C-alpha positions in Angstrom: -0.2 0.1 -0.2 2.9 2.4 1.0 4.5 1.9 -2.3 1.4 2.4 -4.2 0.7 6.2 -2.5 4.5 6.8 -3.4 4.1 5.8 -7.3 0.9 8.0 -6.9 2.8 10.8 -5.7 5.7 10.4 -8.0 3.6 10.1 -11.1 1.6 13.5 -9.9 4.8 15.2 -9.3 6.1 14.2 -13.2 3.0 15.0 -14.9 2.7 18.6 -13.2 5.9 19.7 -14.3 4.9 20.8 -18.2 1.6 22.0 -19.2 0.2 22.2 -22.4 -2.6 24.3 -24.7 -4.6 22.0 -26.8 -5.3 24.7 -29.5 -3.1 27.9 -29.3 -3.3 30.6 -32.2 -0.1 32.3 -32.9 -0.3 36.1 -32.3 3.4 36.9 -32.6 6.9 36.0 -32.5 6.8 34.9 -28.9 3.0 34.4 -28.0 -0.2 32.8 -28.8 -3.7 32.7 -27.6 -5.5 29.9 -26.1 -8.7 29.3 -28.0 -10.1 27.7 -25.1 -9.4 29.9 -22.5 -8.7 33.3 -24.2 -5.5 33.7 -22.3 -2.3 35.0 -23.7 1.0 33.0 -23.4 4.3 34.7 -23.5 7.3 32.7 -24.3 11.2 33.0 -23.8 13.5 34.3 -26.3 15.4 31.0 -26.2 13.0 29.0 -28.6 12.0 31.9 -30.7 13.2 30.0 -33.7 10.1 27.8 -33.0 7.8 30.5 -34.0 7.8 31.9 -37.5 6.3 35.0 -38.8 4.9 32.8 -41.5 2.8 30.9 -38.5 1.0 33.8 -37.2 -2.5 32.7 -37.4 -2.1 29.0 -37.2 -3.2 26.9 -34.4 -0.7 24.6 -32.5 -0.9 22.4 -29.7 1.8 23.8 -27.3 3.7 22.2 -24.4 5.6 24.3 -22.3 6.8 24.8 -18.6 6.9 27.7 -16.1 4.6 29.7 -14.0 1.8 32.1 -14.8 1.8 33.3 -18.5 5.0 34.9 -19.0 8.7 33.9 -19.9 7.3 30.2 -20.7 9.8 27.7 -21.9 8.6 26.0 -25.0 9.0 22.0 -25.1 7.2 21.0 -28.2 4.9 22.4 -30.7 2.3 20.4 -32.9 0.5 21.6 -35.7 -3.2 21.4 -35.4 -4.6 23.6 -38.4 -5.6 27.0 -39.3 
């Protein structure tokens, strides 16, 4: 029983490190707006090459980590549509 509880705590901790937005429309070189909540997410310049000016208006599933909505670190982008 103790091992099961410990495993649940570890799995919860692993899953809480990264966040994602299912449908996020690219609004600028370092930002996107969630189509579900309407919140704007601003990303750190470190991965700015992932956002291309030609992708503005496209919708992506965005995976990232960080607190709040500013200076987030991108970990993955997956194209969803336009």
